[in-house]
N, C-alpha and C positions, 0 to 999 in steps of 0.2 A: 622909231615912231612911224606910223602909217604914212605913205606919201599922199599928200593933197595939194591941190593948188592953192595959191595964196587966197583966193576969194572964199574957198570953203575950209580953210584950215580950222577956223574956230569951231564950226560945226562938226568937222570930223573929230576934233579933240573931245568935244562934248559926247559924241557917239562912243568914243573909246572909253571914257570915264563911266558912261553909263553901263557898257558891257562889263567893265571890270566890277562894278557895284553889283550887277545881277550875278556874275560868277561867284563873288565873295559870298553872297547871300545863298546861292545854290550848293555851296561846299558842304553844308550840313543839312540833313533832312529836316522837315518841319518839326517833327517830334523832338529831335535833338536840340533844335533851336529853342523851343518851348521849355525843355527841361534845363538847358543851360541858363536861360533867363530866370528860372526859378532858383537855380543855385547861386547865381550872381546876386539876386535880390536878397537871398538869405544872408550872404556876406555883408552886403550894403547896410541892411538893417542892423546887424550886429555891430558893425564898425561904428555906424552913426550913433547907435544907442550908448556906446562906450567912448565916444569922443574922438575916434580915430578917423583919419582921412580914408575915404572909401577908395579912392584911386591910387593909394600908396600903401598896399598891404606889405607887411613884413613877414618873415618866416615865423617869428614868435607870436605875432598876432594871428596868423593863420592857424598855428597850432592851438592857440587859446580858443579860437572860434570852433575848430573841429572838436575840441574836447567838450565845449559847451554843447554842441549838437549831440554828441555821444550821450551826455547826461540827460538830454531832453528825450532820449530814447531812439534817436535816428540810428538806423542800421548802417554796418560798415559799407554796403553797396551804395547807399545814399550819400554817405560822406565822400567816397571815391567820385561819385557823379558831380557833386557840388564843387569839390576841389578841381575837377577837370573844367568846369565852367569858369571858375576863376582863372585857371591857367590859360584857357582860350582867350579870355577877355584881355589878358595881360601879354599876349603873345608878341605884339608889336612894340612893347616897351624896351627901352634900352637896357642893357645890363641882364644879368641872370634873372630868370623868372622865379620868384619866391615859392610859387605854388609847385615847382618842379624840384625844390631843394630836398636833398637826401634826408634831412632832419624832418621834414613834413611827411615824406614817405614812410619814415622809421615809425612816426606816431600812428599813421594809418595802420601799419602792419600789427602794431602793438594793440590798437584798440580792436582790430579784427580778432586777434588771438584771444583777447580778454572777453570779447562777446561769445566766442566759440566756447570758452571755458565755462561761461555762465549759461550755456545751452541755448543761446540766441541763434537760431538757424535762419538762413534765407528762405522765405516762404515761397512755396512753388505751387502753381495751380494744380488742382486735383486732376489727374489724368482720366480722359475719356477713352478707355480702350474699346476695341471693336465690339466686344460683347455688350458694352453699355450703349454703343451706337444702335445696335439692334434692338435693345430695350426701348430707346428713344423712338426708333421707327414703329415698333408695335404700339406704343402709347399715343404717338403724335395724332392719329386721326380722330380721336375722341374729342367731341366738342367741349370747350371750356370757356371760362369767363376770363377776359383779359385782366380784370381787376375785381377785388371783392365787391359784390353787389352789382357788377356789370352785367350786360345782356349776355346771355349764352350764345355762342356761335351757331350759325346755321350749319348743316352738314357740308354745304358747298363751301362756306368760309372755313370750316375746319380742315377740309381736304386741301384747299389752296394753301393755307398756312402750314399744314403738315408737310406737303410736298417741298415748300421752301426750306423748312427746318431740317428735314432729312437730308436734302441735297447739301445744305450748308455744312451739317455735321459730317456727312460722308466725304465730301470734297476736302473740307479743312483737315480731317483725320488723315486721309489717304496721302495728300500732298504735304503733310506736316507743315501746313501753312500758318504763317504769322497772321494776325487779324488784318493788318494793312494789305498783305498779299491776297487774302481771301476776298476782301471788300473791293479791291481793284480789279479783280478778275472779270474780263469781258467775254462775250460770246465768241469773238474772233480769236480769242486765245485758247479755245477748246478744239482739239482735234479728235473727232470720234472715229477716224479711219485707222487706228492703230492695229486693228484685227481683233479676234476673239480674246476676250478677258481683259483688255487694257484700252485706255484712251490716254490722251496726253493733254496737260495744261501748260501754257507757257507763262512763266513768271518774268515779266519784263524788267522789274526793278525791285529791289528788296533792301532791307536793312544793311545786309552785308554785301550788297552789290549796287552801291550808290551810283556807279557809272553806267548802269543799265546794260550789262553784257547779256543778261537774261539766262534762264535755265528752263530746260524741258523737264517736267515732272510727271511721272506716271500716275494715273489713278485707276482703280478697278472697274470692271464692267458694271458692278452694282452702283457705283458712284456716277458713272457715265450715264447709266439709265435714269438715275435720279435727276441729273441735269437735263436729259432729253425731256423729261416730263414737264420741265419748266420752260423749255425753249419755244418762244412764239414761232409760228410758221414764217412770218415776215420779220424775223429778228434783225436788229441792227448789229453788226459785228463790233461796233464801238460802245455799244450799251453794256452798262455793268450788270452782272447777273444778280448780285445781292445789293440792291440799291438802297442801303440804309447805313446809318452811322455806326461807329464801334459801340456806342452805348446801347443802341437798339440790338445789335447782334448779341451783345453780352446778355441783355434782358430776355431775348427769345431763347438763347441756349440754356439759361438758368431755368426758365419756365418749362422747356422740354425735358430737362433733366428731372425736375420736380414731378412732372406729370408721369415719368417713368419710374418713380420711386427712388431716385438718386438724390442724396443730400445736395442741395444747390449752393450750400455755403462756400465751398471752395471751387466752384465752377466759374470759368471765365472763357473767353474765346481761345486763350492759350491752352486750355485743357485738351483741345483736339491735336494740337502739336505735341503736347507732353504724351498723350495717349499713344499716338503713333510711335514715338520714341520708345515707349515702354513695350509695345508689341513687337517692335523690331528686336529690342534687347531680349525679350522672352524667347523669340525665335532663334537666338543664337548669333544675331548680327553683332559683329565687333564694332569697336568705336569708330574705325575708319568708315565703315558702312553707315553708321549713325551720322557721322559728320556730313557725308555726301548727301544722305537722304534729307537731312535737315537743313542743308546749306549753311552750316556753322563754320567759323574760321578755324577752330581748333578741336581737337579730339576731346580736350578737358571740358569744354562747354558741352559738347554732345554727350559726354558721359554724365554730366550732372543732371540731365533730363531723365535718365534711366536709373539714377541712383535710388530713388524711392520705390522702384519696382518691388512688389511684395516678394518675400524670400521664396515662397513656394512657386513662383513663376519664372525664377531666373534659370539660365542654362544649367548652373550648378545643381539646382533642385531637380531638374529633369534628369540629370545624370545620376543623382542619388536614388531616384525612383527605380532605375534600372540596376543599380548596384546591389540591391536586395537579391536579385536573381543570381548574381555572381557569387554573393556571400553565402547563400543557403543552398546553392545548387538547384534552384527552382527552375523546372523546365515547362511547367504548365501553370496557368493562373490558379492561384489558391494553394499550389503545392509548396510546402516549406521544408524541404529536405536539406540538412547540413551536410557537408562533405565529411566522409569518414576519415578518422584520424589514420595515418600510416602506421 
């Protein structure tokens, strides 16, 4: 215990308890806490409706609950998250944690395999690769209505909105940024002095870096120029560059995609991160490189982002295009001469 005099021992203990409470609350990100709350509430509702004690889950009742969620159409990833929420809530209970029991894990594995056999795949945001970012740039300056029947933007309003949308798309793509990273970006985190062709942004904290070690992420000169067009002369280094909510960022990106002739149905702020991963994979970047660029914990997670890359854009496809020249003995474009038999 911290040393205190007798007169302030009580106040000191109160301070220590407060610090412990704040540290416990900070152990999980806000999004994780919200997700875990949703998962625990799902268990609590199911247990109460079936006459079971919410605070005393057993292995068999957890298995029954997960099976019911599966029948309701919940995906394996949701089941894993909800179960993690229950395991977290029960972490201080005496005895083995029923949410960590091998039989519960076995059921999750079986449900995941069953879902895969029925063709239930994890949904991934539609990737916005670089050529699509350029389509968004070309279409962005045109005046449009923010809602059906709304007032048409003036050219000045359209230009201001376009500059923001282009910068958001370019920086989010180049940095393979999560939505939280993109919206937390401040002017002080941008270094324009990296030299020709590059700038750097500093990611102070992220989903896989809860302790805030930080990471320097390169962005292209194009993205840096897009940011420079937004930066006020008297900018505040602590001011957020994209000062709006995740739902607003998603709405703006969908609208920008639609204006560029891109189906907005699968577009989200995550589309920028997916698009960068796909562009890197198409350029021949291996899984280690993808993992480093996207700041993922494992190569498996990184590979998932490039898995839906269209076949004609993969490194294998690029090789197969050159294979024709070897197979036919082609030396000039358009020439199709086969090797003569010996």
